[in-house]
C-alpha positions as CSV (number, residue, x, y, z in Angstrom):
1,M,10.9,32.5,50.5
2,N,10.9,35.4,48.0
3,K,7.3,36.0,47.0
4,E,8.1,39.0,44.7
5,I,6.8,38.6,41.2
6,V,9.4,37.9,38.5
7,K,10.4,41.1,36.6
8,G,8.3,41.4,33.4
9,F,5.3,39.5,34.7
10,K,2.3,40.8,36.6
11,D,-0.8,39.8,38.6
12,Y,-4.3,40.8,37.6
13,V,-6.6,41.1,40.6
14,G,-9.9,42.6,41.4
15,E,-11.3,45.3,39.1
16,E,-8.3,45.1,36.8
17,A,-8.9,41.3,36.4
18,E,-12.6,41.9,35.7
19,K,-11.8,44.5,33.1
20,F,-9.2,42.2,31.5
21,S,-11.8,39.3,31.4
22,V,-14.7,41.5,30.0
23,I,-12.5,43.0,27.2
24,R,-11.1,39.6,26.3
25,E,-14.7,38.3,25.9
26,M,-15.6,41.4,23.8
27,V,-12.6,40.7,21.5
28,R,-13.6,37.0,21.2
29,R,-17.2,37.9,20.4
30,T,-16.1,40.4,17.7
31,Y,-13.9,37.9,16.0
32,E,-16.7,35.3,16.0
33,K,-19.0,37.9,14.3
34,Y,-16.6,37.7,11.3
35,N,-16.9,33.9,11.3
36,F,-13.3,33.3,12.6
37,E,-13.1,30.0,14.3
38,E,-11.4,29.8,17.7
39,V,-8.4,27.5,18.2
40,Q,-6.1,26.7,21.2
41,T,-2.5,25.6,20.9
42,P,0.1,24.5,23.5
43,I,2.2,27.1,25.3
44,I,5.2,24.8,25.1
45,E,6.6,23.5,21.8
46,R,9.8,21.9,20.6
47,E,12.6,24.6,20.4
48,E,13.4,23.9,16.8
49,F,9.7,24.3,15.8
50,V,9.5,27.6,17.7
51,K,12.6,29.0,16.0
52,G,11.5,27.8,12.6
53,D,13.2,29.4,9.6
54,N,13.4,32.9,11.2
55,S,16.1,32.3,14.0
56,N,17.7,35.7,13.2
57,D,14.6,37.6,14.1
58,E,14.9,39.5,17.4
59,A,11.6,38.1,18.7
60,V,12.8,34.5,18.0
61,S,16.2,35.1,19.7
62,D,14.2,36.1,22.9
63,I,12.4,32.8,23.4
64,F,12.3,31.2,26.8
65,K,14.1,27.9,26.5
66,L,13.2,24.9,28.6
67,Q,14.2,21.2,29.1
68,D,11.9,18.5,30.3
69,K,12.9,15.3,32.2
70,G,13.6,13.5,29.0
71,K,16.2,16.3,28.2
72,R,14.2,17.4,25.2
73,K,14.9,21.0,24.1
74,L,11.6,22.9,24.4
75,A,10.6,26.6,24.4
76,L,7.6,28.8,25.3
77,R,5.8,30.1,22.4
78,Y,6.7,33.7,21.5
79,E,3.7,34.2,19.2
80,F,1.0,32.0,17.5
81,T,1.9,32.2,13.8
82,F,4.4,29.4,13.6
83,Q,1.9,27.0,15.2
84,L,-0.4,27.6,12.2
85,K,2.0,25.4,10.1
86,R,0.6,22.5,12.0
87,I,-3.1,23.2,12.6
88,A,-3.7,24.6,9.1
89,N,-2.8,21.4,7.3
90,N,-5.4,20.1,4.9
91,K,-8.0,22.8,5.8
92,K,-10.4,24.1,3.2
93,L,-9.3,27.6,2.2
94,P,-9.8,30.3,3.2
95,F,-9.2,28.9,6.7
96,K,-10.3,31.7,9.2
97,I,-9.2,31.3,12.8
98,F,-8.5,33.3,15.9
99,Q,-6.6,32.6,19.2
100,I,-6.4,34.4,22.4
101,G,-3.8,33.5,25.0
102,P,-0.4,34.2,26.7
103,V,2.9,34.4,24.8
104,F,6.4,34.8,26.3
105,R,9.6,36.7,25.4
106,D,12.8,36.7,27.4
107,E,13.6,40.3,26.6
108,P,14.5,43.6,28.5
109,V,11.5,45.0,30.4
110,K,10.8,48.7,29.7
111,G,7.7,50.9,29.3
112,N,4.7,48.8,28.5
113,R,6.6,45.8,27.4
114,W,6.3,42.6,29.4
115,R,7.8,39.1,29.3
116,Q,4.3,37.5,29.4
117,F,1.5,39.2,27.5
118,T,-1.8,38.1,26.0
119,Q,-2.2,38.2,22.2
120,C,-5.5,38.2,20.4
121,D,-4.7,37.0,16.9
122,I,-6.9,36.5,13.8
123,D,-5.5,34.8,10.7
124,V,-6.7,33.8,7.3
125,I,-4.8,31.1,5.5
126,G,-5.4,31.5,1.8
127,S,-5.9,35.2,1.7
128,G,-5.8,38.2,-0.6
129,V,-6.2,42.0,-0.2
130,K,-9.9,41.6,0.5
131,E,-9.1,39.3,3.5
132,E,-6.5,41.8,4.7
133,A,-9.1,44.5,4.8
134,E,-11.4,42.2,6.8
135,V,-8.9,41.4,9.5
136,I,-8.1,45.1,9.9
137,A,-11.8,45.9,10.1
138,A,-12.3,43.4,12.8
139,A,-9.5,44.8,14.9
140,K,-10.8,48.4,14.3
141,E,-14.3,47.3,15.5
142,V,-12.9,46.2,18.8
143,L,-11.0,49.5,19.3
144,D,-14.1,51.6,18.4
145,A,-16.3,49.6,20.8
146,L,-13.7,50.4,23.6
147,K,-13.6,54.1,22.6
148,I,-9.9,53.9,21.9
149,K,-8.7,56.6,19.4
150,S,-6.3,55.0,17.0
151,T,-4.5,55.4,13.7
152,I,-3.9,52.5,11.3
153,Y,-0.6,52.7,9.4
154,F,0.3,50.3,6.6
155,N,2.9,49.5,4.0
156,N,3.9,46.6,1.8
157,R,7.0,44.4,1.8
158,K,6.8,43.9,-1.9
159,L,7.0,47.7,-2.3
160,L,10.0,47.9,0.0
161,D,11.7,45.1,-1.9
162,E,11.0,46.9,-5.2
163,I,12.5,50.1,-3.8
164,L,15.6,48.3,-2.5
165,E,16.1,46.6,-5.9
166,S,15.9,50.0,-7.6
167,L,18.8,51.0,-5.3
168,G,20.8,47.9,-6.5
169,I,20.1,45.9,-3.3
170,N,19.2,42.4,-4.7
171,N,20.7,40.1,-2.1
172,K,18.0,38.6,0.2
173,D,20.1,38.9,3.3
174,D,20.9,42.6,2.6
175,K,17.2,43.3,1.9
176,E,16.2,41.7,5.3
177,Q,19.0,43.7,7.0
178,A,17.8,47.0,5.4
179,I,14.2,46.3,6.6
180,R,15.4,45.5,10.1
181,E,17.3,48.8,10.2
182,I,14.3,50.8,8.9
183,D,12.2,49.1,11.6
184,K,14.5,50.7,14.3
185,L,13.6,54.3,13.3
186,D,11.5,54.6,16.4
187,K,14.2,53.2,18.7
188,L,17.5,54.6,17.4
189,P,18.6,58.1,16.2
190,E,18.1,58.6,12.5
191,K,21.9,59.1,12.0
192,E,22.6,55.7,13.5
193,V,20.0,54.0,11.2
194,K,21.5,55.8,8.2
195,K,25.0,54.7,9.2
196,N,23.9,51.0,9.4
197,L,22.1,51.3,6.0
198,D,25.2,52.8,4.4
199,K,27.1,49.6,5.3
200,I,25.0,47.6,2.8
201,G,24.7,50.4,0.3
202,A,21.1,51.2,1.2
203,G,21.6,54.7,2.7
204,E,19.3,56.3,0.1
205,L,16.4,54.2,1.4
206,L,16.0,56.6,4.4
207,S,15.4,59.6,2.2
208,I,13.0,57.7,0.0
209,V,10.7,56.5,2.8
210,K,10.2,60.1,3.9
211,K,8.7,61.2,0.5
212,P,5.0,61.9,0.0
213,E,2.7,59.2,-1.1
214,K,2.4,60.4,-4.7
215,F,6.1,59.7,-5.2
216,F,5.4,56.0,-4.8
217,E,3.0,55.7,-7.7
218,R,6.0,55.1,-9.9
219,Y,6.5,51.7,-8.3
220,K,4.5,48.6,-9.7
221,N,3.7,47.3,-6.2
222,Y,2.1,50.6,-5.1
223,S,-1.0,49.1,-6.8
224,E,-1.5,46.9,-3.7
225,I,-1.4,50.0,-1.5
226,K,-4.3,51.5,-3.5
227,E,-6.3,48.3,-3.5
228,L,-6.0,47.7,0.3
229,K,-7.1,51.3,0.8
230,K,-10.1,50.8,-1.4
231,Y,-11.4,47.6,0.3
232,A,-10.7,49.0,3.8
233,G,-12.8,52.0,2.8
234,A,-15.6,49.6,2.0
235,Y,-15.6,48.7,5.7
236,G,-15.5,52.4,6.7
237,V,-11.9,52.0,7.8
238,K,-9.3,54.7,7.0
239,L,-5.7,53.6,6.4
240,V,-2.6,55.8,6.5
241,F,0.2,54.8,4.1
242,A,3.5,54.8,5.9
243,P,6.4,54.0,3.6
244,F,8.8,53.9,6.6
245,L,6.8,51.1,8.2
246,A,8.9,47.8,8.0
247,R,8.0,45.5,10.9
248,G,11.2,43.5,11.5
249,L,9.9,39.9,11.3
250,A,11.3,38.2,8.3
251,Y,8.3,36.1,7.4
252,Y,6.2,39.0,6.1
253,T,5.8,39.0,2.3
254,G,3.1,41.5,1.5
255,S,1.0,44.1,3.4
256,I,2.1,45.0,6.9
257,F,0.1,47.1,9.3
258,E,0.3,48.7,12.8
259,I,-2.3,50.4,14.9
260,K,-1.1,53.2,17.2
261,S,-2.9,55.0,20.0
262,E,-1.8,57.2,22.9
263,L,0.9,54.7,23.9
264,K,4.4,54.8,22.4
265,E,4.2,51.1,21.8
266,T,2.1,49.5,19.0
267,I,-1.2,48.1,20.2
268,V,-2.0,46.1,17.1
269,G,0.3,44.7,14.4
270,G,0.3,42.2,11.6
271,G,0.7,41.5,7.9
272,S,0.7,39.0,5.1
273,Y,3.0,36.0,5.0
274,M,3.4,32.6,3.3
275,L,2.2,29.5,5.2
276,N,2.5,26.0,3.9
277,G,2.7,27.5,0.4
278,F,-0.4,29.7,0.7
279,Q,-0.6,33.4,0.9
280,S,-2.0,34.3,4.4
281,T,-2.6,37.3,6.5
282,G,-3.0,38.0,10.2
283,I,-3.3,40.6,12.8
284,S,-2.3,40.5,16.5
285,M,-3.8,42.7,19.3
286,G,-1.9,43.2,22.6
287,L,-4.7,42.7,25.2
288,D,-2.6,44.0,28.1
289,R,-2.0,47.3,26.3
290,I,-5.7,47.5,25.2
291,V,-6.8,47.1,28.9
292,L,-4.2,49.7,29.9
293,I,-5.5,52.4,27.6
294,S,-9.2,51.7,27.4
295,K,-11.2,54.5,28.9
296,M,-14.0,52.1,29.8
297,I,-14.8,50.9,33.3
298,V,-16.5,47.6,33.9
299,D,-19.7,47.6,36.0
300,I,-20.8,44.1,36.8
301,E,-24.2,43.7,38.6
302,K,-23.2,42.0,41.9
303,Y,-25.3,40.9,44.9
304,L,-24.4,40.0,48.4
305,I,-27.0,38.1,50.4
306,V,-26.5,38.4,54.1
307,S,-27.9,35.5,56.1
308,L,-29.5,36.6,59.4
309,G,-29.7,33.1,60.8
310,E,-31.5,31.9,57.7
311,D,-28.7,30.1,55.9
312,R,-30.9,27.7,53.9
313,K,-33.2,30.5,52.6
314,A,-30.3,32.7,51.8
315,I,-28.7,29.9,49.7
316,E,-32.1,29.3,47.9
317,L,-32.3,33.0,47.0
318,S,-28.7,33.1,45.8
319,K,-29.5,30.2,43.4
320,K,-32.5,32.1,42.0
321,L,-30.4,35.2,41.4
322,R,-27.6,33.2,39.7
323,S,-30.1,31.5,37.5
324,Q,-31.0,34.9,36.2
325,G,-27.3,35.7,35.4
326,K,-26.7,37.9,38.5
327,N,-23.3,37.5,40.3
328,T,-24.2,36.5,43.8
329,S,-22.6,35.3,47.0
330,V,-23.8,34.6,50.5
331,Y,-22.3,36.2,53.6
332,F,-22.5,34.0,56.7
333,G,-20.5,36.2,59.0
334,K,-21.5,38.8,61.5
335,P,-24.2,41.2,60.0
336,S,-22.3,44.2,61.4
337,K,-19.4,43.4,59.1
338,A,-21.5,42.6,56.0
339,L,-21.6,46.2,54.6
340,E,-17.9,46.7,55.2
341,Y,-17.3,43.4,53.3
342,A,-19.5,44.5,50.4
343,N,-17.7,47.8,50.1
344,S,-14.3,46.1,50.1
345,Y,-15.2,44.0,47.1
346,K,-17.3,46.7,45.4
347,I,-20.5,44.7,45.7
348,K,-23.2,47.3,45.1
349,N,-26.4,45.4,46.0
350,V,-26.9,43.9,49.5
351,I,-29.9,41.8,50.6
352,F,-30.6,40.9,54.2
353,V,-32.4,37.6,54.6
354,G,-34.0,37.1,58.1
355,A,-37.1,35.6,59.6
356,Q,-39.1,38.8,59.0
357,E,-38.2,39.0,55.3
358,I,-39.1,35.4,54.8
359,K,-42.5,35.8,56.5
360,K,-43.4,38.8,54.4
361,K,-41.9,37.2,51.3
362,K,-40.4,40.5,50.6
363,F,-36.6,41.2,50.3
364,M,-35.1,44.7,50.2
365,V,-32.0,45.5,48.1
366,K,-29.7,48.1,49.6
367,D,-27.8,50.2,47.0
368,M,-24.3,50.7,48.5
369,D,-23.6,53.7,46.3
370,T,-26.8,55.7,47.2
371,G,-27.9,54.1,50.4
372,R,-31.4,53.7,48.9
373,Q,-33.5,50.5,49.2
374,R,-35.7,48.9,46.6
375,V,-37.9,45.8,46.6
376,L,-36.1,42.8,44.9
377,V,-37.8,41.9,41.7
378,L,-36.9,38.4,40.3
379,E,-36.7,38.5,36.6
380,K,-36.2,35.8,33.9
381,R,-32.8,36.7,32.6
382,T,-30.1,34.3,31.6
383,K,-27.2,36.6,30.6
384,K,-24.8,38.3,32.9
385,N,-25.6,42.0,33.3
386,I,-22.3,43.6,32.4
387,I,-22.1,47.2,31.4
388,L,-19.1,49.1,30.0
389,K,-19.0,52.7,30.9
390,K,-16.7,55.5,29.7
391,R,-14.4,56.8,32.4
392,R,-14.8,60.5,32.9
């Protein structure tokens, strides 16, 4: 039996799994602070629903296709946005939601791109520029809390359309093709992108998107660029106008944004789109990449109670510690192996429970890092003691 993990997938174990879980919870709490409501949707949907109206998009073409016993054509979700068409029906607007979970893409594996990855999405159905600024601010708050240095780039699809129309490109398919080509600037040589744009008469677009910001003031839709900058500034968030930013997905209709860090790949992306006839906006954070680049280490307060023939008392003590929010387990093996066990699972605090400790009603906690001992003080605490530290 081949137990090797399938290419493009990965296991999270030990410290890496703890870090993933803690950061995921931090993202969740931050989204809730902005009054976004959590939703959960199925991983598997009907293939036709997954493809939707954007079957030409690269991401849609990379869906994992399935078939159940009833021979129904199904697929794994490649993102969350298309599922909003169902769950946003008849909701009072603006409908503010978030979802955190795995998505799947059957695409080539390279760099920090996987076939299964966790997205942290926030969306506002029934939105305007003010809501766009809010979703960007929420994402930025997460990155700041994790000490991730980042730059937020943004553009506007209406502006790109206006520029293309000024070049005589009015056909919808040609516009979408031009946007897809511009989106490849970070993947293909500039000459190749120019060659592809020339085929549809949009070669001049390449030189235009390189011009300074002041040049774009001549276009009517630049006003939305100015407005989004203003409202993002109200949140204390700085945006960088990037006229070359396109984001290839066809459903974007207004603002588009990407957040970059030390990785080549984008860590956060999103934009505005139409959903069920309503202007909407959303942003998606790649949790796997966030975990990868975060300079924080997770320090969870853990206890190991070592039973020296006093199993019942050891269990009672473990229950008291857990009631105070402390992660605790009981070791029933040979005491000589207890410290080795604690070190292997990075359990910092070890308590030996024997007849002498029970008689004195005094338990000592051994610090595995320093070797020092302290008297156990039972406190009234209900929350887990989790600390995020910056890695040196």
